[in-house]
C-alpha positions as CSV (number, residue, x, y, z in Angstrom):
1,X,27.3,25.3,50.7
2,X,23.9,25.7,48.9
3,X,22.1,28.5,50.6
4,X,25.1,30.9,50.8
5,X,24.9,30.5,47.3
6,X,21.7,31.7,47.3
7,X,23.0,35.1,49.0
8,X,22.0,38.5,47.5
9,X,25.4,39.4,45.7
10,X,24.8,42.4,43.5
11,X,25.2,45.3,46.1
12,X,26.6,47.6,43.8
13,X,25.0,49.7,40.9
14,X,25.0,48.2,37.3
15,X,25.4,44.8,38.4
16,X,22.5,42.4,37.4
17,X,21.1,39.6,39.6
18,X,18.3,36.1,38.9
19,X,17.3,33.4,40.9
20,X,15.6,30.6,39.1
21,X,14.1,27.2,38.9
22,X,12.8,25.3,36.3
23,X,11.0,22.5,37.0
24,X,9.1,19.0,34.6
25,X,5.8,18.2,36.1
26,X,5.9,14.5,35.9
27,X,2.0,13.7,35.4
28,X,1.8,16.0,32.4
29,X,5.0,16.3,31.3
30,X,4.6,20.7,31.0
31,X,7.5,22.3,31.8
32,X,7.9,25.3,34.4
33,X,9.9,28.4,34.5
34,X,9.9,31.0,37.5
35,X,12.5,33.2,37.9
36,X,12.6,36.7,40.4
37,X,15.5,39.0,39.1
38,X,17.8,42.2,40.0
39,X,18.8,44.8,37.9
40,X,21.0,47.6,39.3
41,X,21.6,50.2,36.6
42,X,24.9,52.4,37.1
43,X,22.8,55.7,37.4
44,X,19.2,55.7,39.6
45,X,17.0,53.4,42.0
46,X,17.6,49.3,40.9
47,X,14.5,47.6,39.8
48,X,13.2,44.1,40.2
49,X,10.9,40.9,38.3
50,X,8.9,38.3,38.3
51,X,8.9,35.9,35.2
52,X,6.7,32.9,35.0
53,X,6.7,30.6,31.8
54,X,4.3,27.4,31.5
55,X,5.6,24.9,28.5
56,X,2.8,22.1,26.8
57,X,4.1,19.9,25.0
58,X,0.8,18.9,24.0
59,X,-0.7,21.6,23.5
60,X,2.1,24.2,21.9
61,X,-1.1,27.4,21.8
62,X,-1.0,26.7,25.8
63,X,2.3,28.1,26.2
64,X,2.9,31.2,28.2
65,X,4.9,33.4,29.8
66,X,4.5,36.8,32.4
67,X,7.1,39.3,33.4
68,X,6.1,41.8,35.5
69,X,8.8,44.8,36.3
70,X,7.8,46.1,39.6
71,X,9.4,48.8,41.5
72,X,8.5,46.9,44.8
73,X,11.0,44.8,46.2
74,X,13.1,43.6,48.9
75,X,16.8,42.7,49.3
76,X,19.2,41.6,52.1
77,X,22.9,41.5,51.3
78,X,24.1,37.9,52.4
79,X,20.8,36.7,52.8
80,X,18.4,34.4,50.3
81,X,15.1,36.0,50.9
82,X,14.2,37.1,47.7
83,X,10.6,39.4,47.7
84,X,8.9,41.0,44.6
85,X,5.6,42.3,44.2
86,X,4.5,40.4,46.5
87,X,6.3,36.9,45.5
88,X,8.7,35.4,47.2
89,X,11.7,32.6,46.7
90,X,13.8,31.8,49.6
91,X,15.4,28.7,50.9
92,X,13.8,26.2,50.0
93,X,10.3,27.6,49.1
94,X,8.9,30.0,46.1
95,X,5.0,31.5,46.2
96,X,3.8,34.3,44.2
97,X,1.3,34.8,41.7
98,X,1.1,37.1,38.3
99,X,-1.0,37.8,35.7
100,X,-0.4,39.3,32.6
101,X,-1.5,38.3,28.7
102,X,-5.0,37.0,29.2
103,X,-3.7,34.5,32.2
104,X,-3.2,34.3,35.7
105,X,-0.3,31.8,37.1
106,X,0.0,31.6,41.2
107,X,2.7,28.9,42.6
108,X,3.2,27.4,46.0
109,X,6.7,25.4,45.5
110,X,9.0,24.0,48.4
111,X,12.2,21.6,47.4
112,X,14.7,20.1,49.3
113,X,18.3,21.6,49.8
114,X,21.3,20.7,51.6
115,X,23.5,19.1,48.6
116,X,26.6,21.3,47.8
117,X,26.6,24.0,45.3
118,X,27.3,22.4,41.4
119,X,29.8,25.6,39.8
120,X,28.7,26.0,36.4
121,X,32.3,27.7,34.7
122,X,35.8,26.2,36.1
123,X,36.9,27.3,39.8
124,X,39.2,30.2,38.5
125,X,36.4,32.1,36.7
126,X,34.9,32.7,39.7
127,X,37.9,34.8,40.8
128,X,37.4,38.5,40.5
129,X,36.5,40.1,37.4
130,X,37.3,37.5,34.8
131,X,33.4,36.1,34.1
132,X,31.0,38.9,33.9
133,X,28.7,37.0,35.3
134,X,28.8,33.9,38.0
135,X,26.6,31.7,37.8
136,X,25.8,29.1,40.6
137,X,23.1,25.8,41.1
138,X,22.7,25.9,44.7
139,X,20.0,22.9,44.1
140,X,21.7,21.4,41.3
141,X,19.3,17.7,41.6
142,X,16.3,18.3,43.1
143,X,12.5,17.8,43.3
144,X,9.8,19.8,43.6
145,X,6.8,19.6,45.8
146,X,3.7,22.1,46.2
147,X,1.2,22.9,44.0
148,X,0.6,25.7,40.9
149,X,-1.9,27.1,39.4
150,X,-2.8,28.3,35.6
151,X,-5.9,30.4,34.8
152,X,-8.0,28.9,37.9
153,X,-7.2,25.1,36.8
154,X,-4.7,24.0,40.3
155,X,-2.1,21.2,39.6
156,X,-0.5,19.1,42.6
157,X,3.5,19.3,42.0
158,X,4.6,16.5,43.7
159,X,8.1,14.3,42.9
160,X,8.8,17.0,40.2
161,X,12.4,16.8,39.2
162,X,14.5,20.1,38.3
163,X,16.9,22.2,39.5
164,X,17.1,25.8,41.3
165,X,20.0,28.3,40.0
166,X,21.4,32.0,40.9
167,X,23.4,34.2,38.8
168,X,25.0,37.7,39.2
169,X,27.2,39.5,37.3
170,X,27.6,42.9,35.5
171,X,26.7,41.7,31.6
172,X,25.0,39.1,30.0
173,X,27.0,36.8,27.5
174,X,26.9,37.7,24.4
175,X,26.0,34.3,23.1
176,X,25.2,30.5,25.0
177,X,23.0,28.0,25.0
178,X,22.7,26.2,28.3
179,X,20.9,22.8,29.2
180,X,19.6,21.1,32.6
181,X,18.0,17.8,32.8
182,X,17.7,15.9,35.8
183,X,15.0,12.9,34.6
184,X,16.9,10.5,32.1
185,X,14.7,7.3,31.0
186,X,16.7,4.3,32.3
187,X,19.3,6.7,33.8
188,X,20.0,7.7,37.2
189,X,22.3,10.7,36.3
190,X,22.9,14.5,36.2
191,X,23.7,17.0,33.3
192,X,24.4,20.6,33.7
193,X,25.5,22.3,30.6
194,X,26.7,25.8,29.0
195,X,28.8,27.1,26.5
196,X,28.9,30.6,26.0
197,X,31.1,33.3,24.3
198,X,32.4,36.3,25.9
199,X,33.6,40.4,25.0
200,X,36.6,41.9,26.2
201,X,36.0,45.7,24.7
202,X,35.1,44.8,20.8
203,X,36.5,41.7,20.7
204,X,34.6,38.3,21.5
205,X,36.2,35.5,22.9
206,X,36.1,31.9,21.8
207,X,33.5,29.7,23.2
208,X,33.8,27.7,26.2
209,X,31.6,24.9,27.1
210,X,31.8,23.3,30.7
211,X,29.3,20.5,31.1
212,X,29.1,18.1,34.8
213,X,27.9,15.3,34.4
214,X,26.7,13.1,38.1
215,X,26.7,9.3,37.1
216,X,26.1,7.1,39.9
217,X,27.9,8.6,43.1
218,X,30.8,11.3,41.2
219,X,30.5,14.4,39.2
220,X,32.3,14.2,36.2
221,X,34.0,17.9,34.7
222,X,34.2,18.2,31.1
223,X,35.3,21.7,29.3
224,X,36.4,22.6,26.1
225,X,37.5,26.5,24.6
226,X,36.5,26.6,20.7
227,X,36.9,30.0,18.0
228,X,33.7,27.5,16.5
229,X,29.9,28.2,18.0
230,X,28.3,24.1,18.0
231,X,25.0,25.7,18.3
232,X,22.5,27.2,16.2
233,X,18.3,27.9,17.7
234,X,17.1,24.4,18.6
235,X,20.3,22.5,18.2
236,X,23.5,22.1,20.3
237,X,25.4,19.6,19.0
238,X,27.9,18.7,21.9
239,X,31.5,16.1,22.0
240,X,33.9,17.1,24.1
241,X,36.7,14.9,26.4
242,X,38.8,15.3,29.1
243,X,41.8,12.3,29.6
244,X,39.4,9.7,31.1
245,X,35.8,10.1,29.9
246,X,33.9,11.6,26.8
247,X,30.3,12.3,25.9
248,X,28.7,13.6,22.6
249,X,25.8,13.9,21.2
250,X,22.7,16.7,20.9
251,X,20.4,18.9,23.4
252,X,17.3,19.7,20.8
253,X,13.8,21.8,21.0
254,X,11.4,22.8,17.5
255,X,10.9,26.7,17.8
256,X,7.4,26.1,18.8
257,X,8.3,24.6,22.3
258,X,10.3,28.0,22.8
259,X,9.8,31.1,24.6
260,X,10.8,34.3,23.8
261,X,12.7,36.5,26.2
262,X,14.2,39.7,26.1
263,X,17.4,40.2,29.1
264,X,18.6,43.2,29.4
265,X,22.3,44.3,31.0
266,X,22.2,47.2,33.5
267,X,23.9,49.4,31.1
268,X,20.3,48.5,28.8
269,X,21.9,46.4,26.2
270,X,19.5,43.6,25.3
271,X,19.5,40.0,24.9
272,X,17.4,37.7,23.3
273,X,16.7,34.4,25.4
274,X,14.9,31.1,23.6
275,X,13.9,28.7,26.4
276,X,11.8,25.4,25.8
277,X,11.8,23.4,29.8
278,X,10.7,20.9,27.6
279,X,13.6,19.9,25.3
280,X,14.9,17.0,24.5
281,X,19.0,15.2,24.6
282,X,20.5,12.1,24.0
283,X,24.1,12.1,24.9
284,X,26.4,9.3,25.3
285,X,29.1,8.5,28.0
286,X,32.2,7.3,26.9
287,X,35.2,5.6,29.6
288,X,38.4,5.3,29.3
289,X,39.3,1.9,29.1
290,X,42.1,-0.5,27.9
291,X,41.7,0.0,23.7
292,X,40.3,3.5,23.6
293,X,36.9,5.0,24.7
294,X,33.9,3.0,25.4
295,X,30.4,3.5,26.1
296,X,29.1,3.8,30.2
297,X,26.0,5.3,30.2
298,X,23.1,6.5,27.4
299,X,21.7,9.2,28.6
300,X,18.6,10.4,26.5
301,X,15.2,12.1,27.7
302,X,12.3,13.0,26.0
303,X,10.8,16.7,27.0
304,X,12.0,16.8,30.3
305,X,15.4,18.7,29.2
306,X,15.4,22.0,29.9
307,X,17.3,24.5,27.5
308,X,17.5,28.1,26.1
309,X,19.2,29.4,23.7
310,X,20.7,32.9,23.9
311,X,22.3,36.4,21.8
312,X,22.1,39.8,20.7
313,X,19.3,39.3,18.2
314,X,15.7,37.9,18.1
315,X,15.2,34.9,16.5
316,X,11.6,35.2,14.2
317,X,11.0,31.8,14.2
318,X,10.6,32.1,17.3
319,X,6.7,33.5,17.8
320,X,5.8,33.3,21.6
321,X,7.2,35.6,23.7
322,X,7.0,37.0,27.4
323,X,3.5,39.7,27.9
324,X,5.7,43.0,29.7
325,X,3.8,43.6,32.5
326,X,4.7,47.0,34.0
327,X,5.1,48.4,37.5
């Protein structure tokens, strides 16, 4: 079902849609974030965008992002073939280039597809209009191959861990934190996590936290609803459980490793996303045994977690932002 869940879905007015991938280059530790986006306003013609970001753990000064808005786009309902300003994102393939802010980037990437889609939210939230945004991970645990060129320097990409996601809806959450990691020290696991607060009219909802853990050959789902926010810029403290498992720990990134991106709802209302593709985490997984919970895995990553923290206001501590390039 993975490629079915990548198909274009925002076919009416007042909707937005995003296809994106995140990956870590094993040889350099550099993280990448590539997005294709589409906005259909309540009235008027839609617009599309191409986003590229590079995160350098060795030299934060070389971290940068480019967002190009374009009226040149092609989307077909029910098909995963997204073409924006000469770039392509389709089944197992992303190719294109963008320039702005004094930088130029080109990419030609491939990844295997086929395993079932991972859904970040509980199943009932994908029915009707319960969730204003529906996130999917059609390729939640994959490896990337190909090449990426930045400012004339080309590097090969081989067996780079990452994921490819797709989401669509009518508006973003009010605030959220998101994280993904499939490259832990000494553990063959994947963690995909989301915590978000929505809005219903003038009322803000509680925070819903939903985390999926692939441990061995099984997926573990943990869900929690809380009135309290458990994250701040660059830090997310994780602590939730079900009858059999418990996950505790933290996901973190210093502000110097982040880029700020401005998102907009179809009606123009902004959100500010502070993203790092070189974040870290330390998470302990417990299983209930006779006598109580017993630790069964330590999921630790150093610079290979992809994470973001977002809300309705920009964080002044994050000084780097995407260079905006018009159509």
